[in-house]
N, C-alpha and C positions, 0 to 999 in steps of 0.2 A: 713393859718390855713386850714389845710388837714384833714377834716372828714367825715364821710361817715353815708347818713341815715340807721337807724335801731340799734344802738346800744340800749344797755340795759342800764338804770338810775334811781336815785330817787333823792331825795333834797338832801341829806347828801354828793352825789357824787359834785356835783354843788358848795356846800357850800366850798367844800374840795379844789375844783378847785379855785374858787375864792378867800379864805385865804392863798393857795399856788400858787397865779400867774401863775396857767401851762401854761396860752396861752398868758404868759406877764402882766407888767406893765399896760396896757393901754384897755386891754379887759374886760368884766366882762360878766359872763354869767347866763341866766335869765331861766327856767322850768316852760313852762305854759303846761294848759290841755287844749285837742281841742276835740270835738265829730265827728267823719267820719261816714259814712253808710257804711259797711261790712255787704254785703248777707242779706240787707233790716234791719238789725241790728244799731244800734246807738253805737257804740265804743268808748271806751276814748284811746286816744291816746299823746302821747307825745309832744312837740317841745321844742328844746332850742334855743335860741336867744343871738346870740354876739353880745355885743353892743362897741361900743369904748366909751372911756369916761365915759363909763357907760349911755351913753343916744342915742348912733347913732349906731342904728340896722347896721349892716354890714352882715352877716351870720345868717342862719334858716336850725335848721338841726330836721328834723321829729326823733323820737325817741319810744324807747319803755319803756312803764312805768315797772318798776321792781313791783311784786308783793310781796304778802305774802305766796307765797305757799312754803311749805318745801317739800326739795328734800332729798333722801337716796343720802348718798354722795360712789359711785363706789368705782375702784380701783383691782378688781378683774377681772384674766382670763377670757373671754369667747370664745365658739366657735360659728365660725362663717361659715352657707352653705346659697348661695345665687345661684337662679336659672336667667340665663340672659335677658333681655328682647332684644332676639338678638342672633343668634348664635356665638360663638367664633372660630376661624380658626384654629386648632392644626399645621396642614401641609397639605403637597399638598399628591396625593394619587398616588401612583405609578410613580411616575415621570411626571405628566402632569403640562404643565407649566401654570401657570394662572396669575394675576396682583393681587389678594390676596397676602398678608405677614399672619405670623404666629402673631398671636395676634388681627387681624382686626374683627372688630365685623361687623358684617352682619346684618344689620337693614331689609333691604326690597329686593324681586325680583320680576322685572316685577311689579311694585310698588303695591305690596302684604306685606305687618308687618309682619316680623317673629316675631312668639312668641311660638313657639315652631320647635325641631328639626324634626316631623311627617308632619310639613307643607311644609317644603323645597320638600320633595320628591313629594308630592302631586302638589304643583307649577310647578315644573318644567315638569310635565307633557302634561302641556298642553302651553309648550314654543315649542321653534323650537329649532334651531344650537345654538343661541346665547340667552344668559339670561342677563338681565340689572338688577343690584348686585349694592345698596348702600350701603356703610358701614361705621365703624369708622376707622379712623385714628392717634392717636395722638389726641381726641378727635374734630375731625374736620373729618365731612360729606364728604366723596366720592362717583362719580359713574363710573361703568365700564361696559364694557360687556364682559362674558366670553363666551366662545364657550365650551356645550356640551356636553357628553360622553356619549356612551350609555351602563349597564351593559353587558356584554358576559353570565352573567347566568340569570338575570332576565328581559333581555330586556328594563329594565326602566333610563330614564335620569336622567344624575347628573351631580354636577358639577369637580369633579373630587378633592374635596376635603376633608379633616377630619376635623369636627365639633364636638363643645360641648357645653352646655349652662348650665353648673354648676363650682361654685368655692366656694373653703371651705379655711377658713382659721382662725387665732387667733389674739385678739386685746382684750383692757382691756374696762370694764365698766364705764363710768362717773359718772354719773347722772340718779336716776329715780324719776319722780314727785310723792311725796306718794299720791295725792289722786289720778290722771289719770293715773298713772304709764305707762307713756309714756317716754322715757328713750334717751338719747344720750351717744356714742360711739366713740371710735378712735380719733378725732379729724380730721382725713384726711381720705379721698376716698379710696375704695376699689378699687384697678387696677389692672388689668390684666398684670402679671408679664411682659412678652415680649415685649408690644408694650407703658405701660403706659396708657392705653385704662380706664377712668371711667367706671368701669361697671354698665350699666342700670339696674336696678332693678326688673325683673316680679313679683319674690314673693321671702321671704327667711326668713330661721328662728339663733334663737340664740340657744344656749345650753351651760348646766355645762361643766366646763372644769379644769382640774386638771394637776398641775404642776408638770412635772417629773424633772426639771432641769433648769441651766442656765449653759450657757456660757459665762462667762465672756467680758467684751467688754476693748476692748484695742486699740493703737493710730490706725486710717487704718484699724481697723477690728472690724465693731459693734459687739457686742454680743446679744445673742438671749434668750428668754424663751422657753425652750425647754415643749411643752405642749399637750396633747390629750385629744380627745374628738367625741363622737359615736353620727354621722349623723342621727342616729335610734334612736336614744333617746327618750325621752319623750322633747320635744321643750320646753324654757321658754318662745319663744316672737316669735314676728315677727319682721321682716326689711321690712319698709315700702320705705326707701328711702335711698342714696347712693350719698352722695354729695361732694363738696369740702372740708367739715367740718366734714365728718364722717357720720356715720349711724344714722337713726332715727325709733322707732317702739315703739310698746307696749309690756308692758312683759304681762304677763297670769301669771307669777309665781317667786313670789321676794326672795321664799326660796333657799339660799344657793349663792344668788348673793349680798345681798344686809346683813348689818346691819341695824335692826329695829329701833336700839337702838342710830344710829347716821346718823343725818340729818343737814343740813345747807341749806340757803337762796343760788341764784345765785347774783353775784355783777358783774355789769357793766364794762368796761374797764377803764370809767375815773374817778374808785375809785382806779383801780392798781398803786402801786408803788412800784420803786426800792426795795427792799431790802429783810427782811425773809418775806417768806411764805413755804407753803408744797405742799409736794404731797401725796396721798393716794396710796398705794398698798398693793397685798396680797401675794409678793415673797418672805415671809419668812414663809410662812406657814399660817400667820394669818394676818388680817388686821392693816396695822401700818403707823404711817405718817412718813414722813423723812422729814429734815430740806432741804430746797432751799433758792438760793438767786438770787432773778429777778437781773439782770445786766440792760436792755433795756426793756422800754415797747413803743410800735410804738401805735400813737392813728392812724395811716391806710388812706387812703385817699380810697382806696378801697379793699376789703374784702380779705384777705389773712390767709394762716392758719400756717403763722407764723411771727405771732404777737409780741410776746415778748421772751427775752433769755435769760435762766439761768445756774447758777451754781449748782450742788448737792455741798450740805455741810456737811451732813450725813455722818459721819463715818462708821456705819454699812452698809450702802446703797453702798458705796463705796467699802467697803471690800466681800459683795456679788455680786455685779455685775459691779463692775470698773466704773459706772457713771447708764447712761442711754441707756437701750438694747432694741432691737427691740423686740416686743408684748406689751411692756410700754404703745403704744400710745392708748391714752385715759384716761390714770392716771388723776385723777382732782389734780387741781393745790388749793388750799388754802390761801386766805388770810383774816387775819381779821375777818377769823372765817365764811369765804363766797368763796361759789364755782366761781372761777372768769376765770378758764379756764382748759385746759387738755393738755396733753403733747401729741407733736405729732413728732417731728427729735428729733435724735442725730445729733451731730460736729463730723463727721466722724474722725477730725484728734484728738479728745478732747472727747472723752464719758463720760468726768465728766460735759459737757453744753450740752444744749438741746434750741427745740424751744417749744414754747408752743403757741395754740389760745385762744382766747379770747370766753368765753362762748355765749358770744353776736351771736356769727356767730353759734355758734352750736344749738340755739336754734333759 
């Protein structure tokens, strides 16, 4: 029985699990409430106890109790602009050889955290012939010594690298809490394209985005949504976190991003079942639902952004896109009237099939 702590659950899910004998003929699940002190306050949490033959406890899992909050259903493309917490290596300057590669993210120089590009120059002026640099490569922290060079014009020390601290892109909004305006989007992390590093966020913003075209997906040739946005236009909200399961933050303005008449509650992964479901998307120019079939649902021993597998059944979507295309990541997956997940990846050899992440991980 492989279940990780932290999944979203409600009483109906437990009843369904027991009725369907999800974990076998000999196991029954029982949901209990308990109180925990968090930040000096009592918070209600849940615990699912799995019992052999209905009375011998064999496993306990901490869970998040589903609440009655309503969420606006996403499905609209959004523009993303992130200032990284660190400096991203773009290339070496004037063929100066260093041990850093394109896409590495510099996080510290001589023990000092890098929060802006201006800091690098200031820190280096206090350095000698070498600087100790900590950096991320393939999401692992590494350390190296780099010989500094002196600029011929200014006389200042430098690393001999071109670096940047900003990234822009496009994704899809998944859900927005109607009361708090907290949102989730993408379902997978924003990564540096060359290295695959998950980009640490210092700050960021999301913007209204215009869809200008669709490149249809084909076997071994993933399609994409062609979108444009202006990063110096009015921000619609902040990006506060970039994790394995997408981005999170708070919206300051929902106009143009949600239909305030379309809301749903969140549903945990125990309630997800094989069969009919829908994804919401605005690729036609208006927000619509498209039928899919969930063909595999994992209960997951560890958190992962490939939680379930689905097949696109809707002929309209297949005609427009060929299936799932880049830019649709974050499109909400709806089953039995609840937001249960988001689109994350497409099968390269079959664009009619895709992966989704459970909404549990996104919240």
